[in-house]
mmCIF file of the N, C-alpha and C atoms, coordinates in Angstrom:
data_MODEL
# 
_entry.id   MODEL 
# 
loop_
_atom_site.group_PDB 
_atom_site.id 
_atom_site.type_symbol 
_atom_site.label_atom_id 
_atom_site.label_alt_id 
_atom_site.label_comp_id 
_atom_site.label_asym_id 
_atom_site.label_entity_id 
_atom_site.label_seq_id 
_atom_site.pdbx_PDB_ins_code 
_atom_site.Cartn_x 
_atom_site.Cartn_y 
_atom_site.Cartn_z 
_atom_site.occupancy 
_atom_site.B_iso_or_equiv 
_atom_site.pdbx_formal_charge 
_atom_site.auth_seq_id 
_atom_site.auth_comp_id 
_atom_site.auth_asym_id 
_atom_site.auth_atom_id 
_atom_site.pdbx_PDB_model_num 
ATOM 1   N N  . MET A 1 1  ? 120.272 -22.091 -129.469 1.00 0.00 ? 1  MET A N  1 
ATOM 2   C CA . MET A 1 1  ? 121.008 -21.419 -128.423 1.00 0.00 ? 1  MET A CA 1 
ATOM 3   C C  . MET A 1 1  ? 122.015 -22.396 -127.831 1.00 0.00 ? 1  MET A C  1 
ATOM 4   N N  . THR A 1 2  ? 123.265 -21.982 -127.805 1.00 0.00 ? 2  THR A N  1 
ATOM 5   C CA . THR A 1 2  ? 124.328 -22.810 -127.280 1.00 0.00 ? 2  THR A CA 1 
ATOM 6   C C  . THR A 1 2  ? 124.516 -22.528 -125.796 1.00 0.00 ? 2  THR A C  1 
ATOM 7   N N  . GLN A 1 3  ? 124.604 -23.601 -125.019 1.00 0.00 ? 3  GLN A N  1 
ATOM 8   C CA . GLN A 1 3  ? 124.799 -23.446 -123.586 1.00 0.00 ? 3  GLN A CA 1 
ATOM 9   C C  . GLN A 1 3  ? 126.279 -23.617 -123.271 1.00 0.00 ? 3  GLN A C  1 
ATOM 10  N N  . VAL A 1 4  ? 126.832 -22.690 -122.515 1.00 0.00 ? 4  VAL A N  1 
ATOM 11  C CA . VAL A 1 4  ? 128.234 -22.743 -122.145 1.00 0.00 ? 4  VAL A CA 1 
ATOM 12  C C  . VAL A 1 4  ? 128.396 -23.665 -120.941 1.00 0.00 ? 4  VAL A C  1 
ATOM 13  N N  . ARG A 1 5  ? 129.348 -24.571 -121.038 1.00 0.00 ? 5  ARG A N  1 
ATOM 14  C CA . ARG A 1 5  ? 129.621 -25.471 -119.917 1.00 0.00 ? 5  ARG A CA 1 
ATOM 15  C C  . ARG A 1 5  ? 130.296 -24.682 -118.812 1.00 0.00 ? 5  ARG A C  1 
ATOM 16  N N  . PRO A 1 6  ? 129.879 -24.888 -117.579 1.00 0.00 ? 6  PRO A N  1 
ATOM 17  C CA . PRO A 1 6  ? 130.489 -24.154 -116.476 1.00 0.00 ? 6  PRO A CA 1 
ATOM 18  C C  . PRO A 1 6  ? 131.960 -24.508 -116.309 1.00 0.00 ? 6  PRO A C  1 
ATOM 19  N N  . ARG A 1 7  ? 132.719 -23.521 -115.884 1.00 0.00 ? 7  ARG A N  1 
ATOM 20  C CA . ARG A 1 7  ? 134.144 -23.691 -115.614 1.00 0.00 ? 7  ARG A CA 1 
ATOM 21  C C  . ARG A 1 7  ? 134.430 -23.110 -114.240 1.00 0.00 ? 7  ARG A C  1 
ATOM 22  N N  . MET A 1 8  ? 135.646 -23.302 -113.764 1.00 0.00 ? 8  MET A N  1 
ATOM 23  C CA . MET A 1 8  ? 136.021 -22.785 -112.452 1.00 0.00 ? 8  MET A CA 1 
ATOM 24  C C  . MET A 1 8  ? 135.847 -21.267 -112.411 1.00 0.00 ? 8  MET A C  1 
ATOM 25  N N  . THR A 1 9  ? 136.188 -20.587 -113.498 1.00 0.00 ? 9  THR A N  1 
ATOM 26  C CA . THR A 1 9  ? 136.020 -19.131 -113.526 1.00 0.00 ? 9  THR A CA 1 
ATOM 27  C C  . THR A 1 9  ? 134.549 -18.759 -113.365 1.00 0.00 ? 9  THR A C  1 
ATOM 28  N N  . HIS A 1 10 ? 133.653 -19.514 -113.983 1.00 0.00 ? 10 HIS A N  1 
ATOM 29  C CA . HIS A 1 10 ? 132.214 -19.256 -113.850 1.00 0.00 ? 10 HIS A CA 1 
ATOM 30  C C  . HIS A 1 10 ? 131.758 -19.489 -112.408 1.00 0.00 ? 10 HIS A C  1 
ATOM 31  N N  . LEU A 1 11 ? 132.292 -20.524 -111.773 1.00 0.00 ? 11 LEU A N  1 
ATOM 32  C CA . LEU A 1 11 ? 131.930 -20.806 -110.382 1.00 0.00 ? 11 LEU A CA 1 
ATOM 33  C C  . LEU A 1 11 ? 132.343 -19.644 -109.481 1.00 0.00 ? 11 LEU A C  1 
ATOM 34  N N  . PHE A 1 12 ? 133.553 -19.150 -109.662 1.00 0.00 ? 12 PHE A N  1 
ATOM 35  C CA . PHE A 1 12 ? 134.010 -18.033 -108.845 1.00 0.00 ? 12 PHE A CA 1 
ATOM 36  C C  . PHE A 1 12 ? 133.179 -16.782 -109.106 1.00 0.00 ? 12 PHE A C  1 
ATOM 37  N N  . GLU A 1 13 ? 132.787 -16.568 -110.354 1.00 0.00 ? 13 GLU A N  1 
ATOM 38  C CA . GLU A 1 13 ? 131.905 -15.435 -110.658 1.00 0.00 ? 13 GLU A CA 1 
ATOM 39  C C  . GLU A 1 13 ? 130.573 -15.583 -109.934 1.00 0.00 ? 13 GLU A C  1 
ATOM 40  N N  . GLN A 1 14 ? 130.004 -16.783 -109.952 1.00 0.00 ? 14 GLN A N  1 
ATOM 41  C CA . GLN A 1 14 ? 128.727 -17.025 -109.284 1.00 0.00 ? 14 GLN A CA 1 
ATOM 42  C C  . GLN A 1 14 ? 128.840 -16.857 -107.767 1.00 0.00 ? 14 GLN A C  1 
ATOM 43  N N  . LEU A 1 15 ? 130.018 -17.119 -107.238 1.00 0.00 ? 15 LEU A N  1 
ATOM 44  C CA . LEU A 1 15 ? 130.242 -16.960 -105.803 1.00 0.00 ? 15 LEU A CA 1 
ATOM 45  C C  . LEU A 1 15 ? 130.580 -15.513 -105.434 1.00 0.00 ? 15 LEU A C  1 
ATOM 46  N N  . GLY A 1 16 ? 130.690 -14.654 -106.451 1.00 0.00 ? 16 GLY A N  1 
ATOM 47  C CA . GLY A 1 16 ? 131.002 -13.249 -106.207 1.00 0.00 ? 16 GLY A CA 1 
ATOM 48  C C  . GLY A 1 16 ? 132.464 -13.012 -105.892 1.00 0.00 ? 16 GLY A C  1 
ATOM 49  N N  . LEU A 1 17 ? 133.326 -13.900 -106.363 1.00 0.00 ? 17 LEU A N  1 
ATOM 50  C CA . LEU A 1 17 ? 134.756 -13.802 -106.103 1.00 0.00 ? 17 LEU A CA 1 
ATOM 51  C C  . LEU A 1 17 ? 135.500 -13.430 -107.377 1.00 0.00 ? 17 LEU A C  1 
ATOM 52  N N  . ASP A 1 18 ? 136.707 -12.920 -107.214 1.00 0.00 ? 18 ASP A N  1 
ATOM 53  C CA . ASP A 1 18 ? 137.561 -12.616 -108.353 1.00 0.00 ? 18 ASP A CA 1 
ATOM 54  C C  . ASP A 1 18 ? 137.791 -13.905 -109.131 1.00 0.00 ? 18 ASP A C  1 
ATOM 55  N N  . SER A 1 19 ? 137.528 -13.876 -110.421 1.00 0.00 ? 19 SER A N  1 
ATOM 56  C CA . SER A 1 19 ? 137.602 -15.099 -111.222 1.00 0.00 ? 19 SER A CA 1 
ATOM 57  C C  . SER A 1 19 ? 138.824 -15.160 -112.131 1.00 0.00 ? 19 SER A C  1 
ATOM 58  N N  . SER A 1 20 ? 139.796 -14.289 -111.887 1.00 0.00 ? 20 SER A N  1 
ATOM 59  C CA . SER A 1 20 ? 141.025 -14.384 -112.685 1.00 0.00 ? 20 SER A CA 1 
ATOM 60  C C  . SER A 1 20 ? 141.773 -15.645 -112.269 1.00 0.00 ? 20 SER A C  1 
ATOM 61  N N  . GLU A 1 21 ? 142.577 -16.156 -113.157 1.00 0.00 ? 21 GLU A N  1 
ATOM 62  C CA . GLU A 1 21 ? 143.314 -17.387 -112.880 1.00 0.00 ? 21 GLU A CA 1 
ATOM 63  C C  . GLU A 1 21 ? 144.200 -17.237 -111.646 1.00 0.00 ? 21 GLU A C  1 
ATOM 64  N N  . GLN A 1 22 ? 144.863 -16.083 -111.536 1.00 0.00 ? 22 GLN A N  1 
ATOM 65  C CA . GLN A 1 22 ? 145.743 -15.844 -110.392 1.00 0.00 ? 22 GLN A CA 1 
ATOM 66  C C  . GLN A 1 22 ? 144.939 -15.785 -109.086 1.00 0.00 ? 22 GLN A C  1 
ATOM 67  N N  . ALA A 1 23 ? 143.788 -15.138 -109.120 1.00 0.00 ? 23 ALA A N  1 
ATOM 68  C CA . ALA A 1 23 ? 142.958 -15.026 -107.914 1.00 0.00 ? 23 ALA A CA 1 
ATOM 69  C C  . ALA A 1 23 ? 142.421 -16.388 -107.486 1.00 0.00 ? 23 ALA A C  1 
ATOM 70  N N  . ILE A 1 24 ? 142.048 -17.216 -108.446 1.00 0.00 ? 24 ILE A N  1 
ATOM 71  C CA . ILE A 1 24 ? 141.564 -18.563 -108.132 1.00 0.00 ? 24 ILE A CA 1 
ATOM 72  C C  . ILE A 1 24 ? 142.677 -19.375 -107.472 1.00 0.00 ? 24 ILE A C  1 
ATOM 73  N N  . GLN A 1 25 ? 143.870 -19.325 -108.036 1.00 0.00 ? 25 GLN A N  1 
ATOM 74  C CA . GLN A 1 25 ? 144.998 -20.052 -107.462 1.00 0.00 ? 25 GLN A CA 1 
ATOM 75  C C  . GLN A 1 25 ? 145.313 -19.559 -106.059 1.00 0.00 ? 25 GLN A C  1 
ATOM 76  N N  . LEU A 1 26 ? 145.270 -18.239 -105.854 1.00 0.00 ? 26 LEU A N  1 
ATOM 77  C CA . LEU A 1 26 ? 145.541 -17.674 -104.535 1.00 0.00 ? 26 LEU A CA 1 
ATOM 78  C C  . LEU A 1 26 ? 144.465 -18.095 -103.536 1.00 0.00 ? 26 LEU A C  1 
ATOM 79  N N  . PHE A 1 27 ? 143.204 -18.060 -103.953 1.00 0.00 ? 27 PHE A N  1 
ATOM 80  C CA . PHE A 1 27 ? 142.112 -18.463 -103.072 1.00 0.00 ? 27 PHE A CA 1 
ATOM 81  C C  . PHE A 1 27 ? 142.299 -19.909 -102.633 1.00 0.00 ? 27 PHE A C  1 
ATOM 82  N N  . ILE A 1 28 ? 142.581 -20.772 -103.586 1.00 0.00 ? 28 ILE A N  1 
ATOM 83  C CA . ILE A 1 28 ? 142.740 -22.196 -103.277 1.00 0.00 ? 28 ILE A CA 1 
ATOM 84  C C  . ILE A 1 28 ? 143.920 -22.420 -102.332 1.00 0.00 ? 28 ILE A C  1 
ATOM 85  N N  . SER A 1 29 ? 145.023 -21.741 -102.568 1.00 0.00 ? 29 SER A N  1 
ATOM 86  C CA . SER A 1 29 ? 146.200 -21.962 -101.722 1.00 0.00 ? 29 SER A CA 1 
ATOM 87  C C  . SER A 1 29 ? 146.035 -21.374 -100.324 1.00 0.00 ? 29 SER A C  1 
ATOM 88  N N  . THR A 1 30 ? 145.198 -20.360 -100.168 1.00 0.00 ? 30 THR A N  1 
ATOM 89  C CA . THR A 1 30 ? 145.041 -19.714 -98.864  1.00 0.00 ? 30 THR A CA 1 
ATOM 90  C C  . THR A 1 30 ? 143.772 -20.137 -98.124  1.00 0.00 ? 30 THR A C  1 
ATOM 91  N N  . HIS A 1 31 ? 142.988 -21.041 -98.699  1.00 0.00 ? 31 HIS A N  1 
ATOM 92  C CA . HIS A 1 31 ? 141.738 -21.472 -98.071  1.00 0.00 ? 31 HIS A CA 1 
ATOM 93  C C  . HIS A 1 31 ? 141.648 -22.997 -97.971  1.00 0.00 ? 31 HIS A C  1 
ATOM 94  N N  . GLN A 1 32 ? 142.776 -23.640 -97.728  1.00 0.00 ? 32 GLN A N  1 
ATOM 95  C CA . GLN A 1 32 ? 142.792 -25.097 -97.624  1.00 0.00 ? 32 GLN A CA 1 
ATOM 96  C C  . GLN A 1 32 ? 141.963 -25.565 -96.432  1.00 0.00 ? 32 GLN A C  1 
ATOM 97  N N  . LEU A 1 33 ? 141.318 -26.701 -96.606  1.00 0.00 ? 33 LEU A N  1 
ATOM 98  C CA . LEU A 1 33 ? 140.426 -27.257 -95.593  1.00 0.00 ? 33 LEU A CA 1 
ATOM 99  C C  . LEU A 1 33 ? 140.988 -28.558 -95.015  1.00 0.00 ? 33 LEU A C  1 
ATOM 100 N N  . PRO A 1 34 ? 140.712 -28.811 -93.742  1.00 0.00 ? 34 PRO A N  1 
ATOM 101 C CA . PRO A 1 34 ? 141.062 -30.123 -93.169  1.00 0.00 ? 34 PRO A CA 1 
ATOM 102 C C  . PRO A 1 34 ? 140.259 -31.221 -93.874  1.00 0.00 ? 34 PRO A C  1 
ATOM 103 N N  . ALA A 1 35 ? 140.774 -32.410 -93.879  1.00 0.00 ? 35 ALA A N  1 
ATOM 104 C CA . ALA A 1 35 ? 140.128 -33.527 -94.582  1.00 0.00 ? 35 ALA A CA 1 
ATOM 105 C C  . ALA A 1 35 ? 138.684 -33.745 -94.151  1.00 0.00 ? 35 ALA A C  1 
ATOM 106 N N  . ALA A 1 36 ? 138.390 -33.553 -92.885  1.00 0.00 ? 36 ALA A N  1 
ATOM 107 C CA . ALA A 1 36 ? 137.046 -33.829 -92.366  1.00 0.00 ? 36 ALA A CA 1 
ATOM 108 C C  . ALA A 1 36 ? 136.044 -32.701 -92.615  1.00 0.00 ? 36 ALA A C  1 
ATOM 109 N N  . THR A 1 37 ? 136.491 -31.571 -93.129  1.00 0.00 ? 37 THR A N  1 
ATOM 110 C CA . THR A 1 37 ? 135.595 -30.434 -93.351  1.00 0.00 ? 37 THR A CA 1 
ATOM 111 C C  . THR A 1 37 ? 135.043 -30.459 -94.771  1.00 0.00 ? 37 THR A C  1 
ATOM 112 N N  . LYS A 1 38 ? 133.724 -30.515 -94.876  1.00 0.00 ? 38 LYS A N  1 
ATOM 113 C CA . LYS A 1 38 ? 133.077 -30.471 -96.185  1.00 0.00 ? 38 LYS A CA 1 
ATOM 114 C C  . LYS A 1 38 ? 133.178 -29.065 -96.747  1.00 0.00 ? 38 LYS A C  1 
ATOM 115 N N  . ILE A 1 39 ? 133.190 -28.956 -98.048  1.00 0.00 ? 39 ILE A N  1 
ATOM 116 C CA . ILE A 1 39 ? 133.297 -27.648 -98.691  1.00 0.00 ? 39 ILE A CA 1 
ATOM 117 C C  . ILE A 1 39 ? 132.179 -26.712 -98.234  1.00 0.00 ? 39 ILE A C  1 
ATOM 118 N N  . THR A 1 40 ? 131.007 -27.242 -98.016  1.00 0.00 ? 40 THR A N  1 
ATOM 119 C CA . THR A 1 40 ? 129.865 -26.408 -97.609  1.00 0.00 ? 40 THR A CA 1 
ATOM 120 C C  . THR A 1 40 ? 129.928 -26.023 -96.130  1.00 0.00 ? 40 THR A C  1 
ATOM 121 N N  . GLU A 1 41 ? 130.868 -26.593 -95.383  1.00 0.00 ? 41 GLU A N  1 
ATOM 122 C CA . GLU A 1 41 ? 131.015 -26.279 -93.964  1.00 0.00 ? 41 GLU A CA 1 
ATOM 123 C C  . GLU A 1 41 ? 132.149 -25.298 -93.690  1.00 0.00 ? 41 GLU A C  1 
ATOM 124 N N  . ALA A 1 42 ? 132.866 -24.887 -94.733  1.00 0.00 ? 42 ALA A N  1 
ATOM 125 C CA . ALA A 1 42 ? 133.978 -23.953 -94.544  1.00 0.00 ? 42 ALA A CA 1 
ATOM 126 C C  . ALA A 1 42 ? 133.449 -22.634 -93.992  1.00 0.00 ? 42 ALA A C  1 
ATOM 127 N N  . ASP A 1 43 ? 134.152 -22.104 -92.987  1.00 0.00 ? 43 ASP A N  1 
ATOM 128 C CA . ASP A 1 43 ? 133.667 -20.906 -92.314  1.00 0.00 ? 43 ASP A CA 1 
ATOM 129 C C  . ASP A 1 43 ? 133.845 -19.624 -93.120  1.00 0.00 ? 43 ASP A C  1 
ATOM 130 N N  . TYR A 1 44 ? 134.525 -19.681 -94.227  1.00 0.00 ? 44 TYR A N  1 
ATOM 131 C CA . TYR A 1 44 ? 134.747 -18.464 -95.009  1.00 0.00 ? 44 TYR A CA 1 
ATOM 132 C C  . TYR A 1 44 ? 133.653 -18.176 -96.037  1.00 0.00 ? 44 TYR A C  1 
ATOM 133 N N  . TRP A 1 45 ? 132.703 -19.073 -96.208  1.00 0.00 ? 45 TRP A N  1 
ATOM 134 C CA . TRP A 1 45 ? 131.601 -18.809 -97.135  1.00 0.00 ? 45 TRP A CA 1 
ATOM 135 C C  . TRP A 1 45 ? 130.508 -17.999 -96.453  1.00 0.00 ? 45 TRP A C  1 
ATOM 136 N N  . SER A 1 46 ? 129.854 -17.158 -97.219  1.00 0.00 ? 46 SER A N  1 
ATOM 137 C CA . SER A 1 46 ? 128.652 -16.494 -96.710  1.00 0.00 ? 46 SER A CA 1 
ATOM 138 C C  . SER A 1 46 ? 127.509 -17.503 -96.774  1.00 0.00 ? 46 SER A C  1 
ATOM 139 N N  . ALA A 1 47 ? 126.391 -17.192 -96.169  1.00 0.00 ? 47 ALA A N  1 
ATOM 140 C CA . ALA A 1 47 ? 125.233 -18.100 -96.210  1.00 0.00 ? 47 ALA A CA 1 
ATOM 141 C C  . ALA A 1 47 ? 124.796 -18.336 -97.652  1.00 0.00 ? 47 ALA A C  1 
ATOM 142 N N  . GLY A 1 48 ? 124.804 -17.306 -98.460  1.00 0.00 ? 48 GLY A N  1 
ATOM 143 C CA . GLY A 1 48 ? 124.403 -17.434 -99.865  1.00 0.00 ? 48 GLY A CA 1 
ATOM 144 C C  . GLY A 1 48 ? 125.361 -18.303 -100.664 1.00 0.00 ? 48 GLY A C  1 
ATOM 145 N N  . GLN A 1 49 ? 126.652 -18.118 -100.445 1.00 0.00 ? 49 GLN A N  1 
ATOM 146 C CA . GLN A 1 49 ? 127.651 -18.933 -101.130 1.00 0.00 ? 49 GLN A CA 1 
ATOM 147 C C  . GLN A 1 49 ? 127.518 -20.392 -100.721 1.00 0.00 ? 49 GLN A C  1 
ATOM 148 N N  . ARG A 1 50 ? 127.325 -20.622 -99.438  1.00 0.00 ? 50 ARG A N  1 
ATOM 149 C CA . ARG A 1 50 ? 127.169 -21.988 -98.921  1.00 0.00 ? 50 ARG A CA 1 
ATOM 150 C C  . ARG A 1 50 ? 125.941 -22.659 -99.554  1.00 0.00 ? 50 ARG A C  1 
ATOM 151 N N  . GLN A 1 51 ? 124.843 -21.908 -99.627  1.00 0.00 ? 51 GLN A N  1 
ATOM 152 C CA . GLN A 1 51 ? 123.617 -22.437 -100.219 1.00 0.00 ? 51 GLN A CA 1 
ATOM 153 C C  . GLN A 1 51 ? 123.826 -22.746 -101.701 1.00 0.00 ? 51 GLN A C  1 
ATOM 154 N N  . PHE A 1 52 ? 124.481 -21.856 -102.421 1.00 0.00 ? 52 PHE A N  1 
ATOM 155 C CA . PHE A 1 52 ? 124.756 -22.065 -103.842 1.00 0.00 ? 52 PHE A CA 1 
ATOM 156 C C  . PHE A 1 52 ? 125.556 -23.351 -104.049 1.00 0.00 ? 52 PHE A C  1 
ATOM 157 N N  . LEU A 1 53 ? 126.618 -23.524 -103.270 1.00 0.00 ? 53 LEU A N  1 
ATOM 158 C CA . LEU A 1 53 ? 127.452 -24.722 -103.399 1.00 0.00 ? 53 LEU A CA 1 
ATOM 159 C C  . LEU A 1 53 ? 126.659 -25.982 -103.096 1.00 0.00 ? 53 LEU A C  1 
ATOM 160 N N  . ALA A 1 54 ? 125.869 -25.946 -102.039 1.00 0.00 ? 54 ALA A N  1 
ATOM 161 C CA . ALA A 1 54 ? 125.065 -27.115 -101.662 1.00 0.00 ? 54 ALA A CA 1 
ATOM 162 C C  . ALA A 1 54 ? 124.064 -27.470 -102.758 1.00 0.00 ? 54 ALA A C  1 
ATOM 163 N N  . GLU A 1 55 ? 123.420 -26.460 -103.334 1.00 0.00 ? 55 GLU A N  1 
ATOM 164 C CA . GLU A 1 55 ? 122.445 -26.696 -104.404 1.00 0.00 ? 55 GLU A CA 1 
ATOM 165 C C  . GLU A 1 55 ? 123.106 -27.309 -105.624 1.00 0.00 ? 55 GLU A C  1 
ATOM 166 N N  . LYS A 1 56 ? 124.283 -26.822 -105.968 1.00 0.00 ? 56 LYS A N  1 
ATOM 167 C CA . LYS A 1 56 ? 124.972 -27.333 -107.158 1.00 0.00 ? 56 LYS A CA 1 
ATOM 168 C C  . LYS A 1 56 ? 125.454 -28.766 -106.939 1.00 0.00 ? 56 LYS A C  1 
ATOM 169 N N  . ILE A 1 57 ? 125.880 -29.084 -105.719 1.00 0.00 ? 57 ILE A N  1 
ATOM 170 C CA . ILE A 1 57 ? 126.295 -30.460 -105.421 1.00 0.00 ? 57 ILE A CA 1 
ATOM 171 C C  . ILE A 1 57 ? 125.095 -31.394 -105.545 1.00 0.00 ? 57 ILE A C  1 
ATOM 172 N N  . LYS A 1 58 ? 123.965 -30.990 -104.999 1.00 0.00 ? 58 LYS A N  1 
ATOM 173 C CA . LYS A 1 58 ? 122.753 -31.818 -105.039 1.00 0.00 ? 58 LYS A CA 1 
ATOM 174 C C  . LYS A 1 58 ? 122.209 -31.982 -106.451 1.00 0.00 ? 58 LYS A C  1 
ATOM 175 N N  . SER A 1 59 ? 122.450 -30.998 -107.308 1.00 0.00 ? 59 SER A N  1 
ATOM 176 C CA . SER A 1 59 ? 121.915 -31.054 -108.673 1.00 0.00 ? 59 SER A CA 1 
ATOM 177 C C  . SER A 1 59 ? 122.531 -32.187 -109.483 1.00 0.00 ? 59 SER A C  1 
ATOM 178 N N  . ASP A 1 60 ? 123.746 -32.599 -109.099 1.00 0.00 ? 60 ASP A N  1 
ATOM 179 C CA . ASP A 1 60 ? 124.458 -33.685 -109.776 1.00 0.00 ? 60 ASP A CA 1 
ATOM 180 C C  . ASP A 1 60 ? 124.597 -33.428 -111.272 1.00 0.00 ? 60 ASP A C  1 
ATOM 181 N N  . GLY A 1 61 ? 124.629 -32.162 -111.675 1.00 0.00 ? 61 GLY A N  1 
ATOM 182 C CA . GLY A 1 61 ? 124.809 -31.800 -113.078 1.00 0.00 ? 61 GLY A CA 1 
ATOM 183 C C  . GLY A 1 61 ? 126.232 -31.326 -113.337 1.00 0.00 ? 61 GLY A C  1 
ATOM 184 N N  . GLU A 1 62 ? 126.382 -30.540 -114.402 1.00 0.00 ? 62 GLU A N  1 
ATOM 185 C CA . GLU A 1 62 ? 127.709 -30.049 -114.768 1.00 0.00 ? 62 GLU A CA 1 
ATOM 186 C C  . GLU A 1 62 ? 128.308 -29.149 -113.688 1.00 0.00 ? 62 GLU A C  1 
ATOM 187 N N  . TRP A 1 63 ? 127.462 -28.383 -112.999 1.00 0.00 ? 63 TRP A N  1 
ATOM 188 C CA . TRP A 1 63 ? 127.969 -27.528 -111.925 1.00 0.00 ? 63 TRP A CA 1 
ATOM 189 C C  . TRP A 1 63 ? 128.537 -28.376 -110.784 1.00 0.00 ? 63 TRP A C  1 
ATOM 190 N N  . ALA A 1 64 ? 127.933 -29.520 -110.530 1.00 0.00 ? 64 ALA A N  1 
ATOM 191 C CA . ALA A 1 64 ? 128.410 -30.391 -109.448 1.00 0.00 ? 64 ALA A CA 1 
ATOM 192 C C  . ALA A 1 64 ? 129.849 -30.834 -109.715 1.00 0.00 ? 64 ALA A C  1 
ATOM 193 N N  . ILE A 1 65 ? 130.184 -31.043 -110.962 1.00 0.00 ? 65 ILE A N  1 
ATOM 194 C CA . ILE A 1 65 ? 131.543 -31.456 -111.325 1.00 0.00 ? 65 ILE A CA 1 
ATOM 195 C C  . ILE A 1 65 ? 132.532 -30.348 -110.985 1.00 0.00 ? 65 ILE A C  1 
ATOM 196 N N  . ILE A 1 66 ? 132.180 -29.109 -111.289 1.00 0.00 ? 66 ILE A N  1 
ATOM 197 C CA . ILE A 1 66 ? 133.066 -27.972 -111.017 1.00 0.00 ? 66 ILE A CA 1 
ATOM 198 C C  . ILE A 1 66 ? 133.205 -27.757 -109.503 1.00 0.00 ? 66 ILE A C  1 
ATOM 199 N N  . VAL A 1 67 ? 132.108 -27.858 -108.781 1.00 0.00 ? 67 VAL A N  1 
ATOM 200 C CA . VAL A 1 67 ? 132.166 -27.706 -107.322 1.00 0.00 ? 67 VAL A CA 1 
ATOM 201 C C  . VAL A 1 67 ? 133.031 -28.820 -106.731 1.00 0.00 ? 67 VAL A C  1 
ATOM 202 N N  . ASP A 1 68 ? 132.918 -30.027 -107.261 1.00 0.00 ? 68 ASP A N  1 
ATOM 203 C CA . ASP A 1 68 ? 133.738 -31.135 -106.787 1.00 0.00 ? 68 ASP A CA 1 
ATOM 204 C C  . ASP A 1 68 ? 135.223 -30.872 -107.069 1.00 0.00 ? 68 ASP A C  1 
ATOM 205 N N  . GLN A 1 69 ? 135.524 -30.294 -108.220 1.00 0.00 ? 69 GLN A N  1 
ATOM 206 C CA . GLN A 1 69 ? 136.911 -29.950 -108.529 1.00 0.00 ? 69 GLN A CA 1 
ATOM 207 C C  . GLN A 1 69 ? 137.453 -28.927 -107.536 1.00 0.00 ? 69 GLN A C  1 
ATOM 208 N N  . LEU A 1 70 ? 136.618 -27.926 -107.197 1.00 0.00 ? 70 LEU A N  1 
ATOM 209 C CA . LEU A 1 70 ? 137.033 -26.942 -106.198 1.00 0.00 ? 70 LEU A CA 1 
ATOM 210 C C  . LEU A 1 70 ? 137.218 -27.626 -104.847 1.00 0.00 ? 70 LEU A C  1 
ATOM 211 N N  . ASN A 1 71 ? 136.307 -28.504 -104.493 1.00 0.00 ? 71 ASN A N  1 
ATOM 212 C CA . ASN A 1 71 ? 136.404 -29.252 -103.238 1.00 0.00 ? 71 ASN A CA 1 
ATOM 213 C C  . ASN A 1 71 ? 137.730 -30.007 -103.163 1.00 0.00 ? 71 ASN A C  1 
ATOM 214 N N  . GLU A 1 72 ? 138.072 -30.698 -104.215 1.00 0.00 ? 72 GLU A N  1 
ATOM 215 C CA . GLU A 1 72 ? 139.331 -31.450 -104.240 1.00 0.00 ? 72 GLU A CA 1 
ATOM 216 C C  . GLU A 1 72 ? 140.523 -30.515 -104.100 1.00 0.00 ? 72 GLU A C  1 
ATOM 217 N N  . ALA A 1 73 ? 140.481 -29.387 -104.788 1.00 0.00 ? 73 ALA A N  1 
ATOM 218 C CA . ALA A 1 73 ? 141.595 -28.425 -104.725 1.00 0.00 ? 73 ALA A CA 1 
ATOM 219 C C  . ALA A 1 73 ? 141.727 -27.843 -103.319 1.00 0.00 ? 73 ALA A C  1 
ATOM 220 N N  . LEU A 1 74 ? 140.599 -27.608 -102.647 1.00 0.00 ? 74 LEU A N  1 
ATOM 221 C CA . LEU A 1 74 ? 140.635 -27.035 -101.301 1.00 0.00 ? 74 LEU A CA 1 
ATOM 222 C C  . LEU A 1 74 ? 141.079 -28.050 -100.244 1.00 0.00 ? 74 LEU A C  1 
ATOM 223 N N  . HIS A 1 75 ? 141.127 -29.307 -100.610 1.00 0.00 ? 75 HIS A N  1 
ATOM 224 C CA . HIS A 1 75 ? 141.566 -30.363 -99.692  1.00 0.00 ? 75 HIS A CA 1 
ATOM 225 C C  . HIS A 1 75 ? 142.932 -30.935 -100.051 1.00 0.00 ? 75 HIS A C  1 
ATOM 226 N N  . GLU A 1 76 ? 143.628 -30.334 -101.009 1.00 0.00 ? 76 GLU A N  1 
ATOM 227 C CA . GLU A 1 76 ? 144.920 -30.864 -101.455 1.00 0.00 ? 76 GLU A CA 1 
ATOM 228 C C  . GLU A 1 76 ? 145.910 -31.004 -100.311 1.00 0.00 ? 76 GLU A C  1 
ATOM 229 N N  . ASP A 1 77 ? 146.035 -29.983 -99.473  1.00 0.00 ? 77 ASP A N  1 
ATOM 230 C CA . ASP A 1 77 ? 147.023 -30.033 -98.392  1.00 0.00 ? 77 ASP A CA 1 
ATOM 231 C C  . ASP A 1 77 ? 146.706 -31.141 -97.390  1.00 0.00 ? 77 ASP A C  1 
ATOM 232 N N  . SER A 1 78 ? 145.444 -31.437 -97.192  1.00 0.00 ? 78 SER A N  1 
ATOM 233 C CA . SER A 1 78 ? 145.084 -32.469 -96.221  1.00 0.00 ? 78 SER A CA 1 
ATOM 234 C C  . SER A 1 78 ? 145.411 -33.886 -96.735  1.00 0.00 ? 78 SER A C  1 
ATOM 235 N N  . LEU A 1 79 ? 145.660 -33.999 -98.015  1.00 0.00 ? 79 LEU A N  1 
ATOM 236 C CA . LEU A 1 79 ? 145.966 -35.308 -98.593  1.00 0.00 ? 79 LEU A CA 1 
ATOM 237 C C  . LEU A 1 79 ? 147.466 -35.577 -98.649  1.00 0.00 ? 79 LEU A C  1 
ATOM 238 N N  . ILE A 1 80 ? 148.273 -34.511 -98.487  1.00 0.00 ? 80 ILE A N  1 
ATOM 239 C CA . ILE A 1 80 ? 149.732 -34.674 -98.529  1.00 0.00 ? 80 ILE A CA 1 
ATOM 240 C C  . ILE A 1 80 ? 150.196 -35.280 -97.209  1.00 0.00 ? 80 ILE A C  1 
ATOM 241 N N  . GLN A 1 81 ? 150.993 -36.316 -97.325  1.00 0.00 ? 81 GLN A N  1 
ATOM 242 C CA . GLN A 1 81 ? 151.445 -36.989 -96.093  1.00 0.00 ? 81 GLN A CA 1 
ATOM 243 C C  . GLN A 1 81 ? 152.862 -36.696 -95.773  1.00 0.00 ? 81 GLN A C  1 
# 
């Protein structure tokens, strides 16, 4: 049995969000976070979504890499000087 490596589209599916490329780009551009706000502290997540993200970060597995990529994308504006 072959295991599929998680991707950003899979993460959005697991979060119950539209996983099309355009929807992901729109979500990222419209949900930017201040530098001091952790991804799991964003007010737009439901309790379940927040828990899912926290669990995947703690797992330090392949999902953690994808969540970290989303975290970086959601903080892009805070890094621009």
